[in-house]
N, C-alpha and C positions, 0 to 999 in steps of 0.2 A: 485633086485639091480638096481639102476638107471644107465642108459647107458651114461648119460651126467655128466660132471664135475659140481661141485657146481656153478661155475661162469657161465657156459653155461645154466644151469637150471635157475639160477637167471635172466639171460638175457631174456630167453624165457618167463618166468613168468611175467616179467615187461612189455611185449608186450600185455598181456591180459588186456582188458579195462573193467572197471566197469560201465562206462557211455558212451553214444553215440555209443553203439554197433549196428551192422547191424539190428538185430531184433528190438531193441528199435527205431531206426530211421524209420524202416518200419511201426511200429505201430503209431509213431508220424505223419508220412506222411498220413496214413489212417485217423487218427483223424482230422487232419487239413483239409484234403480233404472233410470231412463231414461238414466242416464249424465251428468246435469248436475251441475256443481259450483255451490255457492251459498254465500251468507253468511246469517247469522241476525240479525234484529232490528237493522238498520242505523239508528242514531239520527241519522245524517246526512240521512236521507230523511223527508219528512213522513209522519206516522202510524206510523213505526217498523215497516215491514212485517215479517211473520214470516219470509218467505223472499225473498232478494234475489239476483238474477242480474245483477251489475254489467255484465258484458260485453254482455249482451243488453238492458240497461236495462229489465228486467222485475222486477216485484215481486208476491208472492202474499201475500194476507191470509187467514188462517184465522179466521173469526169464529164465536163462540159464538152460537147462535140467541137465547138469552135476553138476553145482555149487549148485543147489537147489534140487537135488535128485528127478527128475521127475519119479515117479513110472511107470514101464511098458514101458518106452521110450527107444528106441535104442540108443539115444544120451547119455544116462546115463550109461556109462560103468564104472565100478569101476576101480580105478587105480591099476596097477599091482605092482608098487613099493611104498614103504613107506606107506603101508596101515594103519599102526598104527598111522600115522599122519593124512592122508587124510580122512579116514572114520569118525573119531570123528568130524573133522572139517566140513565135508559136512553134517553130521547129525545135528550138531549145527546150521548150516545155515537153515536147514529145520525146526527145532524147533523154531528158532527165527522168521521165516516167520509167523508161526502160532500165536505167541505171538503178533507180530506187527499188524497183521490183526485184532485180537480181540481188541487191543487197539484202532484201527481206528473205529471199529464198536461202541465201547463204547463212542467215541467222536461224534457219529452221522454221520460218513462217511461210504460210500459204497466203496468196493474195488473189482477190477477184476484182476485176475492173468492170464497172457497170457504166455504160454510156448514157448520157442524158436522153437520147432518142429511144433507148430500150426500156425506159421506166414504165411506159404505158402498155407495153406488149404483155399479152396474157402469159407468156412463157417465163417472165422474169421471176415470179414467185417460185416456180420449180427450180430454176437455175440457182437462186440464192439458197433454197432448201438443200439441194444436192451439195453445194459447196460447203455449207455449214455442217451437214451431216457426215459427209465423207471426203470432202476436199476436192471434188471434181467439178 
């Protein structure tokens, strides 16, 4: 059972951002620091990628570990209340991510997914650089 009232829960949930999150801003800072110019949240592309480099036909998604069910991650703790609502919703997010990535590939785009928990790892800069330089 939820410990908050309906209005308290609504207020807390309204504070959760879908754009301009700290992890997303960190990746944007990294990409711009490498000298790349990019667009944000292109609604013309499947999945509305967080960072889009149209000239290179590359897109970067910055996923929250909870919201996109990052497997094996400590940040991906299942909710304790309203599991009948949350688990199907989170599974659908995960399924939709795969569909949108395949659509991007069919359009000739390359996509990179960066998980929230990976942002502070020292290897992230190299991973982003390799993706942007040669697509791997």
